[in-house]
C-alpha positions as CSV (number, residue, x, y, z in Angstrom):
1,M,0.2,0.0,0.2
2,T,1.4,3.4,-0.9
3,G,-0.5,6.3,1.4
4,R,-3.8,6.4,-0.5
5,Y,-3.9,3.7,-3.5
6,V,-2.9,0.6,-3.2
7,I,-0.4,-1.1,-5.5
8,R,0.1,-4.1,-6.5
9,E,0.9,-7.1,-9.6
10,H,-2.3,-7.3,-11.5
11,Q,-3.7,-10.6,-11.7
12,A,-6.0,-12.9,-13.9
13,V,-9.5,-10.3,-12.7
14,D,-7.6,-7.2,-13.6
15,L,-7.5,-6.9,-18.0
16,Q,-10.9,-6.7,-18.7
17,A,-10.7,-3.2,-16.8
18,L,-6.6,-2.3,-17.3
19,R,-7.5,-3.2,-21.8
20,K,-10.3,-1.0,-21.1
21,L,-8.4,1.8,-18.7
22,F,-5.8,1.8,-21.8
23,V,-7.5,2.5,-23.9
24,E,-9.0,5.2,-22.8
25,S,-5.9,6.9,-21.3
26,R,-3.9,6.9,-24.5
27,D,-7.2,8.1,-25.9
28,A,-7.4,11.3,-23.0
29,A,-2.6,11.7,-23.5
30,F,-2.6,11.5,-27.4
31,P,-5.2,13.5,-28.7
32,W,-3.2,13.6,-32.0
33,V,-4.2,9.9,-33.0
34,S,-8.3,9.3,-34.6
35,A,-10.2,7.8,-32.9
36,G,-10.8,4.2,-33.1
37,R,-7.0,3.4,-33.1
38,H,-6.3,2.4,-29.8
39,Q,-7.4,-1.2,-28.8
40,E,-7.8,-3.3,-26.4
41,V,-5.8,-5.9,-27.8
42,D,-2.2,-4.0,-27.3
43,F,-3.0,-3.8,-23.9
44,D,-2.0,-7.3,-24.4
45,V,0.7,-7.1,-27.2
46,T,3.0,-3.8,-25.1
47,T,2.1,-5.4,-21.4
48,A,3.8,-9.2,-22.8
49,G,6.4,-10.5,-20.9
50,E,6.5,-7.2,-18.4
51,V,5.6,-6.7,-14.8
52,V,2.1,-4.3,-14.7
53,L,1.7,-2.7,-11.5
54,V,-2.1,-2.4,-10.4
55,G,-3.6,0.4,-8.6
56,F,-6.2,1.5,-6.4
57,A,-7.6,3.3,-4.4
58,S,-7.3,1.8,-0.8
59,N,-10.2,2.1,0.8
60,V,-12.3,0.5,-1.6
61,E,-12.3,-3.7,-2.0
62,V,-9.0,-4.5,-4.7
63,K,-11.9,-5.9,-6.7
64,A,-12.6,-2.2,-7.9
65,V,-12.3,-0.4,-10.6
66,P,-8.4,0.4,-11.5
67,L,-7.2,4.0,-11.6
68,G,-3.7,3.2,-13.4
69,F,-1.2,0.4,-14.5
70,A,3.3,0.7,-14.7
71,S,4.1,-1.8,-16.4
72,I,8.5,-2.8,-16.6
73,W,10.2,-4.3,-19.0
74,E,12.9,-6.0,-16.6
75,P,15.9,-6.8,-18.3
76,D,16.8,-3.6,-18.8
77,G,14.9,-1.1,-15.8
78,F,12.4,-0.2,-18.1
79,L,9.1,2.0,-17.4
80,H,7.1,1.4,-20.2
81,N,3.2,2.3,-19.4
82,L,2.5,4.4,-17.0
83,F,-1.9,5.8,-17.2
84,V,-3.4,6.2,-15.3
85,H,-7.3,6.8,-16.2
86,P,-8.0,10.8,-17.0
87,S,-11.0,10.4,-13.9
88,A,-7.7,10.0,-11.2
89,Q,-5.4,12.4,-13.4
90,R,-4.0,14.2,-10.4
91,R,-4.1,12.5,-7.8
92,G,-1.0,11.0,-6.8
93,V,-2.0,7.3,-8.5
94,G,0.9,8.5,-10.5
95,S,3.1,8.7,-8.1
96,A,2.2,6.4,-5.9
97,L,2.3,4.1,-9.3
98,L,6.0,5.3,-9.8
99,A,7.1,4.8,-6.9
100,A,6.0,1.3,-6.6
101,C,8.1,0.5,-9.7
102,A,11.7,0.9,-8.6
103,P,12.4,-2.0,-6.6
104,Y,11.7,-3.4,-10.5
105,F,14.6,-1.7,-12.4
106,G,17.0,-3.5,-9.8
107,H,20.0,-2.5,-10.4
108,H,19.5,-0.9,-14.3
109,T,18.7,2.4,-14.0
110,P,15.2,2.9,-15.7
111,T,15.3,4.8,-18.4
112,L,11.4,5.7,-20.3
113,K,10.5,5.9,-23.6
114,C,8.0,9.6,-22.7
115,L,6.4,10.9,-26.7
116,R,7.5,14.6,-27.1
117,A,4.0,15.9,-28.2
118,N,3.2,14.6,-24.2
119,E,4.2,17.9,-22.7
120,S,1.6,17.0,-19.3
121,A,3.6,13.0,-18.9
122,T,7.4,14.9,-19.9
123,R,6.4,17.4,-17.1
124,F,5.1,14.6,-15.1
125,Y,8.8,12.7,-15.2
126,L,10.9,16.3,-14.6
127,T,9.1,17.0,-12.1
128,R,9.7,13.2,-10.2
129,G,14.4,13.1,-10.9
130,W,13.6,12.0,-14.5
131,R,16.4,13.0,-16.7
132,L,16.6,13.5,-20.8
133,Q,18.9,11.1,-21.9
134,S,18.5,11.6,-25.9
135,E,16.2,12.0,-28.2
136,G,14.2,9.2,-31.3
137,E,12.4,9.6,-34.0
138,G,9.7,5.8,-33.2
139,P,6.2,5.0,-34.9
140,E,4.7,6.8,-33.1
141,G,6.6,9.7,-33.6
142,P,9.1,11.6,-31.7
143,F,10.2,10.5,-28.5
144,L,12.6,11.6,-25.3
145,L,14.3,9.2,-24.0
146,M,14.1,10.1,-20.0
147,R,16.5,8.1,-17.1
148,K,16.2,8.3,-13.0
149,I,18.9,11.0,-11.8
150,A,18.9,8.9,-8.3
151,T,18.5,5.7,-7.0
152,D,15.2,6.0,-5.3
153,V,12.2,6.7,-7.4
């Protein structure tokens, strides 16, 4: 548990809610992407082989609807996804999820990619000790490769 939120590894019972959250949060975070491009099956493909942490409000039972999730590719200490449902943003669940990722980074310096156009996410990470390492171009557009400058997340 992290303050107001319960953070735990995902369970099979969470899958459908996570798929829905994935689409809704990506649609909100990437308004420049055409409607309908994000699909629920994308969650399964995007998180395959990763540790997926799920955030819930601590004042409800564990079977509640997830407020957000993070996925980590452990072999590289790479934060692949961190999404919070639009209705739960700016309430601390993203910070709680990010903090809960720390043990999964292992001995690696944590890294992540953030789309350049996603200015809100860039600000989120910069204010939590992540710094620009390099820039690149990917299938979804220009991105920033960021790394955590301290060992605590």
